[in-house]
N, C-alpha and C positions, 0 to 999 in steps of 0.2 A: 729270665730263667731256661723258658722253653725256645727261645732264641738260641742260646749258647748250647743246647742239647744237640738241636737241628745242626747246628755249626760244625759239631765235634762229629754228628754221624756223617756229615757229608765228605768231611776230612778222611774219617776211615772207608769210605768207598772210593776214595781216590787213591790210596794207599794199596787197597787190593788190588784196583784196577792196575796200576805198575807192576805190582808182583806177577799177575796172569800176564803181560806183555813179555815181562823176562821169560818169562818158561816159557811163551810161545816163541821167540828170538831163538831160545835155546834147541828147541826143537827143530826147527826149519835149519837152524844150522847143521845139527847131525843129519838129517835128511839130504842133504847139500851133500856133506862129507863120502857116503856111500851108503848109507844104510838103506831098507827097502824103498823103493823108489816109489811105490804105491802109497806106502804110509806119508812118505814126504810130501807128495801132494796133497794127501788130505790134510795135513798139518799147514800147508803154505796158505790150501783155502780158509782153515780155521782161523789162522792168524788174519789173513786178509780181512774178515769177519771183524775180529776182534778190535782191528786198527779202525775201520769207518767209524763202529760203534762210539770207539773212544773218541772221534773226532765229533761224532754229533753230539756227544754229552759236553765236551769241553765250549763247543760252540754256542749251545742254548746256556750255560753258568757264564757265559763271558757276556750275551745279550741283556740277561736277567739285572748283570751288574752295572749295565750302561743306564738301563731304565729307572732303576732306584737312585736318588739324591746320594749325594758323596757322604753326608752324614748319618745317612741310614745304614752305610756299611760298617759303622761301629755300631757295634751292640748295644742299645740302652741299657740304662741300668734298671729302668723300670718300664712298667706298662704303657702308662701316661705317654711316656717318651717316644713310644713307637707309634701313635697315630696322630698326623698332624697334616694339615695342606701341603703338596707339592708347592715347592719354593719357584718353579717353572712355571710362567706363566700362559705360556701354550698348550702344557699338560693341563693344567688347572680348568680352562676353557674347553678343552674335548670332554675331560671327566665331570663337569658340574654344568649345566646348562644354564643359560642367562635369563632365568625365569621372569626380570625384571620386565625385558625386551619383549616379551610374551603379553605379561599383562598389559600393556600398554594398547595392545590392540584392542582388548575390550572397552565397556564404555568407561566403567571405573577407572580403567587406566587411562585414557582419555585426559577424564578431569584428572587423574592424579598428574599424567604430565605436563597440563594448563597450570594447576597451582603450583608442582617443579620450577617451572620455567617463566611463568606470568606470575611471582608473587604479588599479593594485595590487589590483583586484577578483580573482577566481577564484572557480574551479568544481572539485568533487571526484566522482568516482567509486568505489566500492568495492563486492565482492563478499565476501560474509557465509555462514559455515560457522559454525552456531549449536544449541545445545543448552538444550531447555524442560524442568527437571527436574519431577517429579511429585511431592514427597515427604511430600504431605500425602492421599496415596491410602489405602485401607482396602478391607474385604469390601464388597461390593453386598447391600444388605439392612438388617436389622437382628439386634441381639444375639439368642442364645438360650442359655438356661441347660440345667445338668441337675438331677439330681433333688435335690440337696446346694445350688444357689441359684449353683451357679460357674458362671460366664460361659465357655462355650466360644468356643475359636478356630476359628471356622468356615474359616479361609482353611488351616488343616491338616484332613489327613482323619479324619474320623472316622466313627463307626458311628452309622445312623440305622435305629431300629426297624423292622419290619413287622409288622404285625398279619394273619396269616393262620389263620381258625379253621378251617380244614379241613386245610389242611396243618400244623397249629402241632408243631412238633418240641419233644421236652422242652427246650431250653432256647430263648428268644426269638429267631426271624430279624431279620437286620438287612443293610444293604448300605453297602460306603464313600461315602461324601459328601463335598465341598467345598464352598464357597462361592467364585464369582468373585473375584478382589482387581486394585484400580487400585496396590497397592502396588508400587515400585520399578517403575513405569513409565515409560521417558525415551522423552524425543522427541529425537533425535539427529542430527547429519548433515543441518538443516534449509537448504536454499539461502536466500539473499536479498539483498537489494540495496540500498544505503544514497547517495543523490545530497547532496551539500552544495554551498552558495554561499558567498562574505564579501562583503559591500559596504562599502567604508571612507565612513566621515562626514566624518573628521578623520584630522589626522596622528595621534590617541589611541585613536580608538573606530571601529566599523564594527558594522555588521549581519551578523549570520550566520544560516542556515536549513537545514534537513537534512530529510529524508524517509526513513524504514525499512520495508521489507516482508519480513514470510518469506512463502514458498510456504508451503500449506496443509500440513500431516503428519499419516498416519494411523497408528495402533496400535491391535494387540488387546487387552484384559486378559486376564491371567494366568490360565489354567483349562486344564485336560488335555482329552484327544481322549476325546469319548464318542460313540457305546458304545464301548469299548476292544476293540483287537483281540482280545484273549483273556482270561479270566478265572481263568487261573494266575496265582497268586502270583509276583510278579518280586521275586526277592531278599527272600524273605520277606514281603513285602508285597500286600494283596491291591489289584486297580486298582479305582479308582474306575468307579463305576456311574452312581451322580446327582450332577448340577449343582443346587443349591439354593439359592433366595433367600427368607430368612425374611422374615416381615413381621408386625407388632405388631395386637392386636386390642386398641381402644381405646387404644392406645400404650401397652401393656402387654406387658412381655417375655415370649415364651413359655416351657415347660421340656419337653424333650425327654424325652419318656414314649412309651407304647406309642400307638399314633391312634386307639385307641380312647376315650380322654380319660377313662378311668375313675378315674385318679390325682384328686386335689383339687386337685391345680395347675392353671394355665391352661397348656392345651397348647401345644407349638409350631406355628405354620402356616407355609409355607414352599410357593414355588411349586417344582418339581420338575421336571429334562428327566434324560432318560436316554437318548432318539433322536437327542438333536443339541442344540448350542448353538452360539452365533454371538454376536462383540461387534465394535464398529468405533467405537472415540476420535480423533477429530479437533480440532485445534488452531488457532488463524490468529492471527497478530498484525503490528499496524504502527504506525506512531507517526509525528509529524511535533511540530518545534519552531523558535520564531525565538527569537532572544538579540542582547542588545545587548551587545558584548564592550569594555572599557575596561581602556587599559594600568594599570597603579597604580605602575609606575615604569620609568624610561628603561633599554633593553636597551643600555648602551655596556659593559657586558663579557659579551653572549651570553646572558645570563640574563633572561628575560620572565616579566612576574606578572600573570596580566589577571581582572577579575573580571567573572561572568556572572551574567546577569538577564536571565528570559524567561517564554514561553508554551509551555507542552507539552501535546500530545494523544496520547492512546493507546485503541487497540481493541484487545481481548482477547477471543476467544470458543473456546468449548467446546460440541463434540457427543458424546454418547455414546448408541449404539444397541444393545441387544443384546435376544436373547430366543433361541426355541428351540422344541424339539419333546418328545412325552411320549409312547408308545405302549405303557406297564407294562410294557417288556419286563424292566425291572428287579424285578416284583414289589411295588413298594411302594405300589400300589394296588389292591392284590388284598383282598376284600371278602370272599367266598366265598358270596356270592350272586349279583351283577351281573358283575363282573369277577374272574374268574377266572384271566384269563390276560395274552396281548398283545391290546392293540385290533387293530382291524384295518385304522381309520383314525384316525392320530395327531394328537393337537391340539398348536395351536401357540400361541404369543404374541411380543409384541412390547412393548417400552419406548424411549423415545426423548426424551434428555432435553437441553434448548440453553439455553446462557446467554452470554450478550452483554454485555461490559464497556466502558462509554464512558467517558473519564476525561478530566477538563481542570483542570490543574493550575498553579499559579504553581513557578515553577524560579528556583534559586540556585545559584550553584558558583564554582570559581574555576579557573585553567588556568597550571600552570607549564611554559616548557618552557627547557632550555641548549642553545644550538647553537653547536657547534666544526666548523670545518673541512668544512662542510656538511650533516653529520649534525645530527638535531635529536630530542633526547629529550623525551617530554611526560609529565604525569597532567593528569588534566582530571576529578575529582568535583564529582557535582551529584545536588542534592536537590529534588524536586517536593512538592507539598503542593497537595492541593485536593480535587475532589466528584467522585464517580463514579457514573453510572447502571448499574445491574445488571437488566436484563431478562431473566427466566427463563421456560422454557416446559416443560412436560412431556406428550407425547402415549403413552397406553396402547391396547393393542388384544389383548383376550381375554385381559387381565394374569394373571387367577387358574387360568385353566384348568388349564394344563399341570399335573400332578400336585396337583390342590387337594383336598383329601379333605373337604372339607366338602361337595363335590358327587355326590360315590360312596359313602361312609359314611351321608350322611344319606336322607332319602326318595328315589327316583329320579325319581319323579314332578315333585319340586320343583325348578325352575329358580332359576339365581344370577341376582341382580339386579344384573348386569354388563354393561354394551352392549357391542356390537361396538368403539369408540372412543370416548376420552373425551382432554380437551384442559383442562389448567389454566394459568393464566399468571399471572404475577407481576412486579413491576416496583418497584424503591426504590431509593432516594438513599442515599448513605452515601460516610464518609471514605475519600478515596484517595492514600495517601502512595505514592511511588516514590523510589527511590538508583538510580544510575548510576556505573560508574568507568570510565574509560578510559584506557588505559595504550599509549601509541605510539611509533614512530618514523619519524623521515622523512629522506628524503637528497634532496640536491637535484643532479639529473644535470644541468640547465642554468638558466637563469636564468629561465624560463618552465615546467619542468616538474620535477616532483616526485615521488617516491613514497613511498607509507605502507603502513608494516602495524603492525599493533594486536590488541590485547586488548580486549574491553567485557563488563562483567558488570553487568546491572540484575536489582535487587529487584520486582517489582511486590506492593504489599500490598493485602490484602482485596480479590481478586478473587472474583468469585462462579465456581463449579465444577460443572461438570455431573454428575460423580460423586457429589457431596455435597450435590445440592439434590433428589433425590427423596425424597418420602414414603412410604414402604412401611405402609400400614395401612390396617385394615377395621375398619368401625362394625357392635356388637356388636347384634342385633335386640334390642329389648325383649321377644320370647318367640320365644325358639329355636325351637318346635316347630311354628312358626305363619309365619315368615320368615326370609330368610336375614339374612348379614352383607349389608351394603351396602360398595361399595367405596368408597376414601379413598384412592386411588393421586393423588398430585398433586406440586404444587412445595413446598419451604421453601426458600428460599433460604439459602446459606451461606458464606461468605467465607473465603478460603485465601491462602496467600502462591504466588508463583511467582518462579524465578530462571533466567535465559536468559543463558548461556556463549556469547559467541560468539569467533571469531577475524573476523581481516577483514584485504585486500589492494585496495591500488587506488592511484589517481594521481590527481596536484593540478597541474591547468592555471594559472598566475598571467598576468592582462594587463599588458602594459607602460604 
């Protein structure tokens, strides 16, 4: 009703405006026909103003009629028919902002965008507590034998003969010695994190990817503390006074005999520490993979079977640093001439070995799950076959000086051809197999959240190891009376196996 009244008022106004125009034209004509000239000009001016105002009003009315849709020019019967969105898309976009586009710029908008464009995709985050086994460890240095040719187990305490021509007792003197070892060296309670995602390709297949990283872990190699707090026997066993690192001469194993070398056999050569010893073994591991997963059967009864085909990248590194000092407090280097007691200034050395493994492989496997009442139990074995790059480096500093009898029993004026520091580097390609077994359970907390716990066992085959890649050797001179042995410590890459055992716990978010 209100719209009808407004329309009638508009028509009345237009009728009055027409009458005013007609009267104005009559007055203009009278003025032109000879009436008062002054009055004629005034009337002409007034008529012109009226015509201009009429033109403006007509223009605004026409513009308003063009903006409104055609259907709105007919008066609606009810109030509700008068209010509805404009049918023109451009007009509607100008009047109503796109709020959905603005919301996608926020964090929740991004999640909504992912849920809209990637339905049934998921992301997962897990905490890892891992253990890396070191089952292929052994004593540092090379083997040595006794006078009968039997290899001595240097990881167990043995007697090291001492040559002292001045204080030589009726029985040969000796000290208790042992070699440090990496046997039974375990790296446990290693924290880490794994992030995973899945993107469906169709109803039966999707792409999955994950990244796993463990924090760097450090351990010390197994060795007794020297110097001992007391030289008194403990439980009938003499304390260890010297830690030794045996090395070969021209690749030949030495024989444990008197240090004078008077026996016809090759005397054992070794680095000895009696004032202090240190060690530091570090490991680091991370991996990433991307897989194509395909449903091999329709999960109508809660049991799914899926194939896995993808790519896997692993990087595993080790670093072993060890060394110590020697001041002859044990009497091992006494010669009766120059060295007859403890040195005023200890001598020290250091050996550092680094190995980094880069592994790229093709990965095959399968996944089997059983789901009942929101609980999913699954098993996922995978095997990777590829190629690995092993980069190894050994740095030494004064490597033979502590307890090296060659510089003590020889000519005192003869200097060892042993530079302050040396570096040897090697790299090689090798076959790189690995295998992984995942056992897990997931529980559906809601339609978009799952909790997951699991156990993971990973085998890394043929990886370079820092403790196994050191070459302990010297090269004998052609004339021992003129020139000393030359240093031949460096890199000899060797491969071992490593096992990673881990427990995981985390959560998974599914986009609707």
